[in-house]
N, C-alpha and C positions, 0 to 999 in steps of 0.2 A: 592509419589503417581503419577499415570498417569494423563494426561491432562483431560481425561474423569472423573476421580475421583475428580480432582480439581474443575471441573465445578459443580459437585454435592454439593460441600462444599462452593463455593463462594457465598457471599451475592448478592442480586440484586443491581445493580448500574444503575440508570435510566438516563433519558434525562434532568434532572434539569441543567439549565445553558447552554443548547445547543444553540449555537450562530447562526447557519446557518439553512437553510431549512432541515426538517427531511428527505426528500427524497434523500439527499446526503449521508446518512448512508448506508454502505454496501460494495459490491465488484463490480467494474466496469471494463469491458474490452473495450478498445478503438476499435471501429469498423472502424474508419477512421479518418484521418486528411487531410483537404483540405487547400492548401496554396493560397495566393493571386496571385501566378503565374499561377494558373489554374491546378496545379498538385495535385494528391491525393495519399496518402499512405494507403493501406488497408492490408499491410503485416507485418509491425513491430509488435512484441508482446509487448503490453502495458497493464498494470493493475494498477488500483487505488483502494486502500482499505481505507475506511474512518471510524474512530472511533469518539468518542465525541469531542476529542481535538487534535487528531493527525492523520496523513496520512502516509501510506506506498505506495511507487510508484516503479514500475519495468518497464524497457524499454530495449528490446533486438531486434535490427534490423534484426539479422540473427539467432534468437533462440539460441540453445546451441552452434552453430558454431560462434557466435559473438566473435570477438577477445577480449582478456582481457581488453585492454585500451578503448574499444568502448562501453562497457556495462554501463548502467545507472540504478541507484537505490538510493533511499533515504528515510529517515523518517523525518518528520518535524511537527512543531506546525501548526495547522490549524487556520487561521485568517479570520474573516468575517467583512466586512465594510458594515454596514446596510444602510448607506447613499448612497453609490454607488452600493449596492447589488453585491459586488465583493468578491471573495474568493482568498486568497493568502496564502503563506506558508513561515514560518521561518525555514530555513534548516541550522542547525548548523554544521552537519557532513554528508558528502555526499560520495557516491562511487567515483564520479568525484571530482577533487579538486576545482570545482566552480559550481555554480548553472547555468545549461544550459537552464532553463526555467524560466526566471525572471519575466515575465508578470503576473499580476493577472488574474483571470478568471471572465469574465462576462457570466452569465449562463442563459439559457432558457431551459424549460422542455417541452417535448412532449412524451406521452406514457411512454415507459420504457427507453427513451433516455434523457440524459443530454447533451445539446449542450454547449460547452465551446468556447466562442469567445475571441480572443486576442484583448484587447483594441486598439492596434496599427493597427489592420486589417490584421496582418500577416497570421493568420490561424484560422480555426475553427475545433475543435475536437468533434467527435460524440462518446459519452460514453454510454454503455449499461449495465444496472443493471443485474447481473448474478443470485443471489439467489432469491428465492420466499419467503421462510419461514424457520425459524430455529433460532439457537443461534446467538446472536450478542454479541461479546466479544472484549474488547480492554484492553490489558495489556501493559503498557509503561515500557520499559527497562530503568533503571536509573543508574545502577552501576554494577560492577563485582568485586568479591573478589577472589584473589589468595589464595586458601586454604592452600598452603604450606608456603608462605611468609607472609600471612596476609595483603598484600597490596591491597587496594581498588582503582579501577579506575572508573571515570565517563564514562558512555557509552550512546550511542544513539541507539534506536531500539524499538522493540515491537512485539507483537503478536496480530493479528486481525482475529477473526473468524466471518464469515458471511454465515450462513447456511452451505452448504457443501464446501465452499471456505475458504481458510486460507492464511494468509501472515505472514511471519516472517522476521524481520530485526535485524541485529546486526552489529554495527560499528566496525571499526578497533580499536586496542589499541591506546590510545591517543598519544603515542610517534610516531606512524606511521603517524597519521593525522598531527601532528606537523611538521614532516619531509616533508609533502606534501604542507605545507603552502607556497604560492607564486609560486608554480609550474604552468606553463602555461597549461600543459596537462599531462595526465598519460603517454603518449608516451614519452614526454620529460623527465619526472621523471624516467622512466624506462631506457631510453638511458643514462642518467647521473648517473645511479647506485644508485639513491636515494631510490628506492623500487624495489623489485622483483615482478614477476607475482603472486607468492604465497601470498606476502604481500598485493598486490592490491586486490586480491580475498578474503582476510580475511574480507572485508566488504561484508556481505551476505544479499541479499534480495531474498527470496524464496517464491514461490507461489504454493499452492496446489488447483487444480480445481476439484478434484474428491474424496474429503474426506480428507485423511491425507497424501498421498504420493505426494512428490514434483514433479511438472510438468514443472516448469520454474524457473531458478535461475541464479544469477550472479556467482554461483559456480556450474558448470555442474557436479562435482563429487557428489553433493547432490541429483541429480535427482533420483527419485524412493524411496528415504528415507523418513522417517516420518518428517513432517514439524516441530513438536515440541515434540521430544522424550526426555526422561530423567526423573529424579526424582524431581517432584514438591513438594514444601512444602508451607503451609499457616501458617504464624506466628500469634501469638495473637495480634500483632500490625497491622495486615492486609497486611503486606508485603509478597509478593509471591516470592519464590526463586526457581531456577532451577539449578541442578548440571549438569555440562558439562565438558568433557575432551577436551582441546584445546592444540594442539601441545604437547601432552603427559602430560600436567599439569592439575590438578583439579581446576576448578573454580566454583563459585556459583554466578549466575546472579540474580539480584534483580529487581523486577517489582512492579509497583503500579497499582491498579485497576482503569481503566478509564471508563469502561462501561461493564455492564453484564445484558443482557436481554435474558433469556432462550428460549423464544418463541416470535420472532419478525417477523412481516409481512413487507417485503420490498416493497417499492412503485414501481408499474409497469404501472400505468395509470395516466392521467391528466384529468382535467375537460374541458368541452367545453360548448358553448352556446346551448340552446334548439334548436335553428335554425340549428346549425351545426349537432346536433344529428339527427334531422329529415331528413336533407339532406343525411347523411350517411346511414340511414335506407332506404330511398327512392332509393338511388343509389347503394345499397350494391351488387347487381348483377354484377355491373361493378367494384366498388371499392374494394370489398372483394374477388374477384375471385382468385387472386394470393397472397393475403396478409397473411403473417405468422408472428409469434413472432420471431424477429431477435435478437440474442444475440451475 
């Protein structure tokens, strides 16, 4: 069945056990990152997709022209520390051989913006919620079966839908990740013949911002293709599978349902005091003259 047909058959999986603030669910584009040095980056393409228990992240400094070893993308468990009000991520398998963003996130909310402060003071990132209303789905990739040999591999990845936005992540085969263990960088691993460019790129993180066609990816050859094409199946045990051809071989990917809300309203506003609301109404001729919703 297609993804659309799968969505019609999936049960509701709500927010029970959600550990972090609800407004963090969805698809966020990084509007800017400002460093303690006084410099600001508003160019690098960065997206953060959040399901109930896991995150998909993509970072491309030069878009599709970003060199293979310089792309960043990962999927990880989302961890929330209620005492410190900090978000962090447990990343087992990464496009890069190491976690390049090790600090937890101290968060503040204003309007449709999530401000992420590095506890060290190194930077602050301004994230903007993209969708307004629609499906919120999280499918977590857990394993992959070689349908010819019968061998099953543990995998990291997943599919997150947030309104018209979608993110898909699929890790490399475990043998490739094992080969990269201990590598200082992808450049070094490539220079030493540990992996090829094609093997590096087999870790896929793809984003669709306009419905279903991929607009940004760690694999530029995937641009314009459907973000989650293939034959989905929903088993009686609740396991979701997807058939894919990889390097000419037939595989079946296995997912578990993390979250499914067919009609979700994403948060775009925050509260303020009555005094602040009165001030904004009184001064709106000045304050709202050039104010627009920025995403």
